N, C-alpha and C positions, 0 to 999 in steps of 0.2 A: 392408566395403561400406557399412555404416551410417554409419561415421565419414566416409567420402568423401561420401556423400549429404548429411550434416549440414553439412559445411564448404563444399560446393558451393553449397548453399542460402544459407549465411551470406555467401559472397562475392558472390552476386547481390544480396542485400539491402544489403550495404555499398556496392555500386556505385550502387544506387538512392538510398541515403542521400546519397552524395557529389554526385549530380546533382540532388537535390531542391532547389527554390528556397528560399533562406533569407530571413531577415528584411529583407535589404537591398532586396528587391523591394517592400516596403511603401511607400506614398506618404508623404512627409514630413509631419509635423504631425498625424497621427492619434494616437489614444490610445496605441497600442502604442509608437510612437516617443517620445511624451512620457514614458511610464513608463521606457522604456529609456535615457532621458537619465540616470536615476539608477542603472540596473542594468548598463549596458553593460560596465563594468570589472569587474564581479563575477559575470557570467553563467557558467554551467557550460559547459565545452567537451565536448559530447557526442561529436563526431567523434573527438577525441583519446582519450577514454575508450573508445570502441568499438574503435578501432585497437589500443589496448593490451590490451583484453580478448580480442580475437580472436587476437592474437599469443600470449597466454598459453594460450588454449584450443587453438590449433594445436599448441603444444609438448606439451601434455598428451595430445592425441589421438595424436601421433606415438609417445609413450611407451606409451600405452594401459595405464597402471599398474593401473587398476581391474580389468582382466580377469584379472590374475594373483592377485587376492585371492579366496580361496574364498567362494562365495556366502553361506554362513552368517555369515561374518565381516564382510561389507560394511557392514551397518547399524552395527556397532560402530565402524567407522572414522569414520562420520559423527558418532556420539555422542562419540567421543574428540576429534574436532575441536571440537565444541561445548563440551566440558569444558575444552579448552585456552583457549577464549575466556573461559570463566567464571573460570579462574585468572588470566588476563591482566587482566581487569577488577578482580579483587580486589587484585592487586598495584598496579595503577594507582591505585586508591583509597587504598591504604596509603601510596604515595609522595606522593600529593597531600596526605594528612593530615600527613605528616612535614614537608613544605615549608610547610604552613600553620600549624603549631604554633609559637607564639611562644616556647615553652619549649625548643625544639630549637635549639641554638647553631650547629651545623654540619650542616644537612640533607643536604648532599652526601655526607658521610661516613656519617651515620646511615642513609641510604637505600641505601648501597652494595650490601648483600646483596640487597635487594629489586630494585634496578635490574639486577643481574646475572641474577637469576632471571627477570626480565621479558624481558631480551634473549634468553635461552635459549628461553623459551616462545614468543616472537614468531617465532623461527627455526623452531621445531617447527610452529607454526601455518602459516607460509608453505610449508613442505614438504608439509603434508597437505591444505591447503585445496582445491587443484584436484582432488585425488583424491576428496575427500569430495563436492565438487560433482558430479563425474562419476557417482558412485554414486547420489546423489539424483536426478539427471537421468534415469538409467536406471529407477529405481524409479517415478518419476512417469510416465514414458513407458509403462511396463508397465501401471500402473493406468488411465491414460487409454485405452490400447488395450482393456483389459478392459471399459471403459465405452462402447466403440464409437466413440471419438474418434480414429480412425486409419484409414489406408488401407493394406491389406496388412500390417497389424501395425506400420506406421511412422507416428508422429505427424507431421503437417504443420502448421507447421514442426517439426523436432526440438526437444525440450525442451533449452534451453541457457540457463544463467544464471551470473552471477558475483557473489560477495558483495563489497560495497564500501560506502563511505560515499556514499549517494545525495545528490543536490543537495537543497536546500530549495526551496520554491516560494513565490513572491510572488503571492498571489491578489488580483485586483482585481474588485470588485463595485460597481455603483451604490449610492448611499446610499438611494435611493428604492425599491429593490426588491432581492430576493435573486437574483442572476444572475451567474455567473462570466463576466466579460468578457475576462479575461486571466489567464494562468498563465505566469510567467517563472521559469525555473529558475536559481537562483543557487548559488554555491559554498557547501558545507556548513561552511566554516571560520569564518563570521562569528559574533560573540558575540551574546548576547541584546540587549545595549545597541545594537549595530549594527542588529539587526532593528528595534528600536523607532525608531531614527533614520530608517531607510529608510521605514518605514510612515508616520511623521509627515510627512516631506517629500512623499511621493506624495499623501497625503490632503490636505494643505494646498494643494498646487499644483493638483491636479486635481479636488478636491471629490468624492472617491470613498471607498469603504471598502477598506482594504488590510490584508493579514495575511500574515506569513511563517509557513509551516507546514512541519513535517518530513514526509517521505513514506517509505513502507516499501519501495517498489520502483518501477521505471520499465520499461515494456514496450518497451525497445530490443531489439536482437538482437545479442549475448546480452542477456538480461534483467538489469537491475541490481537487486540485492536488498540490503537493509540487513543489517548484521551483527546476529546475535541468538544467544542461548544456548538458545532454545526450538525443539525439533524440530517441535512442533505448528504454531507460527507460521510457521516456515520452509517447511514442506511446503505450507501453505495459500497463502502469498504467492507462492512459485514457481509453483504451479498457477494462481493468479489471473493473474499476469503472462503465463504461457504462453497462457492463454485470450485475452488481448489480442493476443498475437502471431498466434494462429490467426484471430481476427476481422479482423485488419488486411487480409487478402487477400479479405475478403467485404464486401458492402455496409454492414453495420452498423459494422464497425470503420473502414472507409474514410470513413464519414460522421460519425465521432466529434466533430469540431469544428464541424459545421454548425448545431447547435442545442443548447440546454441539455437538451432532452428526449432527444436521441440520446446525449449524454454520460452521462446517468443510465441509459439503457438499457444502454450498454456497461459501465459500472461495476457496475451491479447484476447483470448477467449474469455478469461475471467474478467477482464476490464470491460469488454462489450456487454457481457451478461450482467455484471455488477451494476453498470449504469442503467440498464433497462429495468432490472428488478428494483434498484434503489429509487429510480424515478417513479415507478408504479407504487411503491410504498408511500412516498411523499404525497402523491396524488390521492391515494385512498385514505391515509390516516393522518396526514399533516397538510391539508390543502392550502393553508395559509402560507406555506413555505414553497409552493410550486414556483419555480423561477418565471419571471415575466417572459413573454415571447420576444424573440429578437425583432428589432425595428425593421420594417420593410425597406428594401433598397429602392431609393428614389431614382427614377430615370427621367431624363428630359424628353418631352415629346418633340417631334420635328419642328413644331411651331415655336417652341420655347428657345430662348437664346442659351447657348452653352456657357455655364459659369466657369470661371477660371478654376481649374482643378487644384484642390488643396494637396499639399505634400502627403504621401501615405503615412498613416500612423504606425508606430512601432507595434508589431505583432509577434509575440514571443514564439509561438510554434513555427511560424514562417521563418523567422531568423534562426531558430535552432536547427530547423531543417536545412537551411542554407549552409550553416556551419558544419553540420555532419557530412554533407555531400562533399564539401571542399576538403575536410579532413580525410575522408575516404580516398579522395583523388591523390592527395599528397602522400598518404601512406602507401598507396598502390605504386607510386613512383619510387618508393624507398626513401622519401625525404622525411624521416622521423623528426629531425630537429625543426624543419620548416613547419611541420604539422603542429608541433608543440608550441612553437612561437605564435602561430596563427590562433590556436585555441586560447592562449593567454590574451592575445589582442581582442579576440571576440568576447572573452569574459569581461574585460574592461568595458567593452561596448554595451554588454548587457547591464553591467553595473550602472553605467551612465544613464541608462533608460529605466532604472528603478528595480532591477532584478539583482539582488545581492548574492550572487553565486560565488562561493569561496574558491572553487577550482573547476575548471573544465579540462579534462584530459581523456585519455583512451578509456580509463575505468569509468568515468562519468557516462560516456556513451554506451559502454558495455552494459551498464546497469539500466539506465533510463531508456535505452533503445529497444528494450524488450517489451515495453508497454506501447504497442503500436496500434492502438484502437482509433487513432486519428490519422488522417492522410499526411499531414505535415507534423514534424516534430523531430525528436532525437533519433528516431530510427532511420532517417534519411531515405535512401532509395531501396532499403532492404526489402526484398520481395515477400518475405514470410508474413509480416503483418498485413500487407495488402491482400494476400491470398485469403487470410482468415476473414478479413472484412468483406471480401467478395463472396465467400461462402455464406456469411451471415446475410448479406443483401439478397442472395439467391434463395435463401431458405424462407418458407412461408411464415414461420414463427420461431420464437426462441427455442422451444423444446425440440423442434426438428433440427435446428442448427447444433444444439448441444448433443443430441442423440447421434448425429452424424460424426462430429469431430472427436467425440470422446473415445471412439474405437480406433483412432489412428495412432500410429507409433512412428511415423516418418513424415517428412515434408513432402516426399514423393507421393504419398497417398493423398495428401491434400491437393497437390497439383493435378493428380489424376481425377480427383473428384470434381475439380473445376473444368477439366477437359470434357467430362461427360455432359456437363450442363449445356 
């Protein structure tokens, strides 16, 4: 019965998606259409992807293979799948190295063994992937229910995801401020050179800040999740995207696109909940992968001599937080050129400290600043993420937090909820 309910819900959502008005309803000449002049031929086909994913999920549901696997062995199936991905990536790197090595006269013959192994592993991956997804879906559903995020033991909507190569996102922000004006999903098959060319054309034509970014998942139904070999990351992202699915049928999720504040409220809520649910999944089903506790902070007693302080280590979130604050200050003064020069200087600083960021610009902060689940980071001093975190800290549990914030459709409501506390 659970499978029937799951796919009945899926069919209803698919019908809504098919009837939802598309970009063609936009008036000609606005910013969206001017950007799409450059992206229309490379935009990601969400409808076709959804149809394909549903077809595969329906086939898996009919077989119901996961139910025949003993419960103690189910987590190992997921780990075996991730190990296959790890082996595939290693072989792909070896093959790429062979074809790049000028000393190899016949790379086709030299790589024959690796290519044969790769073909066999890909076949094994394809056979096990849907089963592994089904197992993790059930595990996340169980944990979500234990956290009170279900009705009668059934998550609404059911947890459903598919691992694939998600689209990249072309993010558009004004140069004079940090604000995401547009997010266009494009095919993930483009090269970095093509990303740069697209950004350059859009920026020169529209006088905006543009950036192509990779994304880890998309809250479609089934949810689209990027391929990974990390069970910790996978559990967190699947839970994150399921929270988006759940919020979509409530005011907060339905209002996602109405303002930058609502987008930050949505993303920060999903990030906080995704981390909590993901961590609980790891603790319950994959205990060997629970991260070690942070080392205790050592403090000198009054009797102990003070050691010479070491220079502070580079801390990514702290430095990104500092960068965002200074950029906001410069833009508030109207110094767009100064802000852009500063961001490039900081990008080089990050690069020198091991973080190979291709570009830092207004679009960079417009995208990454919405994920404000941590105090320091790309959101800077933006008050929205801090308010969401405060509401979570004042809520007795995750279900109370979600049940409260999902009915909001403005930042003012969130502020008023905190004033009442």
